[in-house]
C-alpha positions as CSV (number, residue, x, y, z in Angstrom):
1,M,81.2,-77.6,-70.7
2,E,84.5,-76.2,-71.8
3,F,87.6,-77.8,-73.7
4,F,91.2,-76.5,-74.5
5,R,93.9,-77.4,-76.5
6,T,97.1,-75.1,-76.8
7,V,99.1,-75.2,-80.0
8,D,102.6,-74.6,-79.6
9,I,103.2,-71.8,-82.3
10,L,104.0,-68.1,-81.8
11,T,101.8,-65.9,-83.4
12,T,99.9,-62.8,-83.1
13,E,95.8,-61.6,-83.0
14,Q,96.4,-60.0,-86.4
15,I,97.9,-62.9,-87.9
16,I,95.0,-65.2,-86.7
17,Q,92.5,-62.5,-87.8
18,E,94.1,-62.0,-91.5
19,V,94.4,-65.9,-92.3
20,L,92.1,-67.9,-90.4
21,I,89.2,-67.0,-92.9
22,L,86.3,-69.0,-93.7
23,E,87.4,-69.7,-97.0
24,K,90.0,-71.9,-95.9
25,L,87.9,-73.4,-93.4
26,E,88.9,-76.9,-94.9
27,E,92.5,-76.3,-94.5
28,M,92.1,-75.5,-90.9
29,T,90.1,-78.6,-90.1
30,N,88.8,-81.9,-91.6
31,E,85.6,-82.0,-89.4
32,L,83.9,-79.2,-91.1
33,V,82.9,-78.7,-94.9
34,L,82.2,-75.1,-96.4
35,L,79.1,-75.7,-98.2
36,D,78.3,-71.9,-99.3
37,Q,80.3,-69.0,-98.0
38,I,77.5,-66.1,-97.4
39,D,79.9,-63.5,-96.8
40,D,83.3,-62.7,-94.8
41,K,81.5,-63.6,-91.3
42,S,79.4,-66.3,-92.0
43,A,79.2,-69.5,-94.1
44,S,77.1,-72.6,-94.8
45,I,79.0,-75.7,-93.5
46,G,78.5,-79.4,-92.7
47,G,80.0,-81.7,-90.7
48,I,80.1,-84.1,-87.7
49,W,77.1,-82.8,-85.9
50,G,75.0,-81.8,-89.2
51,E,74.8,-78.3,-91.0
52,F,74.9,-74.9,-89.5
53,T,75.6,-71.3,-90.0
54,L,79.2,-71.0,-88.9
55,E,79.9,-67.3,-87.8
56,R,83.3,-65.9,-87.6
57,S,83.9,-63.1,-85.3
58,T,87.2,-60.8,-84.4
59,I,87.8,-60.7,-80.7
60,N,90.7,-59.2,-78.3
61,G,93.5,-61.5,-78.8
62,G,92.1,-63.7,-82.0
63,L,88.4,-64.9,-83.5
64,R,85.3,-66.3,-82.3
65,F,83.4,-69.1,-84.3
66,A,80.0,-70.1,-83.5
67,L,77.7,-72.5,-85.0
68,K,74.3,-70.3,-85.0
69,E,71.7,-72.7,-84.9
70,C,73.4,-75.6,-82.5
71,P,71.2,-76.5,-79.8
72,N,74.4,-76.7,-77.4
73,A,75.7,-73.3,-78.4
74,L,78.6,-74.8,-79.5
75,V,81.4,-71.9,-79.8
76,W,85.1,-71.6,-80.0
77,T,87.8,-69.2,-79.8
78,I,91.2,-69.5,-81.4
79,T,94.0,-66.4,-79.4
80,T,97.1,-65.8,-78.5
81,G,98.7,-63.3,-76.0
82,Y,96.6,-64.3,-72.9
83,P,96.6,-66.6,-70.1
84,P,96.8,-69.9,-69.6
85,A,99.4,-69.9,-73.0
86,I,100.9,-66.3,-73.6
87,N,103.4,-67.2,-76.1
88,S,101.0,-70.0,-78.0
89,L,97.8,-70.2,-79.3
90,V,94.7,-71.5,-77.0
91,I,91.6,-72.9,-78.8
92,H,88.9,-72.7,-76.0
93,L,85.5,-74.5,-77.1
94,T,82.0,-74.3,-74.7
95,L,78.9,-75.8,-74.7
96,N,75.7,-74.7,-73.1
97,R,75.5,-78.0,-71.3
98,I,76.4,-79.4,-67.9
99,E,77.2,-82.8,-69.2
100,K,77.0,-84.9,-72.6
101,S,77.1,-88.2,-73.6
102,K,80.4,-89.9,-73.8
103,D,80.0,-90.3,-77.7
104,F,79.4,-86.5,-77.8
105,I,82.3,-85.5,-75.9
106,E,84.5,-87.7,-77.9
107,E,83.5,-86.0,-80.9
108,V,84.2,-82.7,-79.4
109,E,87.8,-84.3,-78.2
110,E,88.5,-85.5,-81.9
111,F,87.2,-82.1,-83.4
112,L,89.7,-80.2,-81.0
113,D,92.7,-82.3,-81.6
114,D,92.4,-82.3,-85.6
115,H,91.5,-78.6,-85.0
116,S,94.7,-78.3,-83.2
117,K,97.4,-80.0,-85.4
118,R,95.5,-78.3,-88.9
119,I,95.6,-74.7,-87.5
120,H,99.7,-75.3,-86.6
121,N,100.0,-76.9,-90.0
122,Y,98.3,-74.2,-91.7
123,L,99.8,-71.1,-89.8
124,S,103.3,-72.8,-90.3
125,E,103.1,-73.2,-93.9
126,S,101.1,-69.7,-94.4
127,P,103.0,-67.1,-96.8
128,V,101.8,-64.5,-93.7
129,P,104.6,-64.1,-91.8
130,N,104.8,-65.0,-87.9
131,V,107.2,-65.6,-85.8
132,N,107.8,-69.5,-86.6
133,N,108.2,-68.5,-90.2
134,P,109.8,-65.0,-90.7
């Protein structure tokens, strides 16, 4: 299964990679809580689906986040500069399932809605220069 959100903010791959760091996780979402940061690429987190190791890796266009122990192999990317929205930020979340319960899908949708709003606000208010905040 896959889900998309487009965040209407002009930014760059470099800004995404520099600003969306694990120690600022709670600025980016209300749905996940940082329990213990292991290093700059992984952290123990808690949230709506339990406790997991959250891994952060840089990719072309931005970042990939993965819940390491998740039985659904839940992963999401945050990118810019590529279709489907070249001049926006795109959040793309995938699961290794063909179908899930209605409740679980609603939780994923709520996570993405919250994450989109929080990232928009965080990047808009960030001291790091971006197109919207020179």
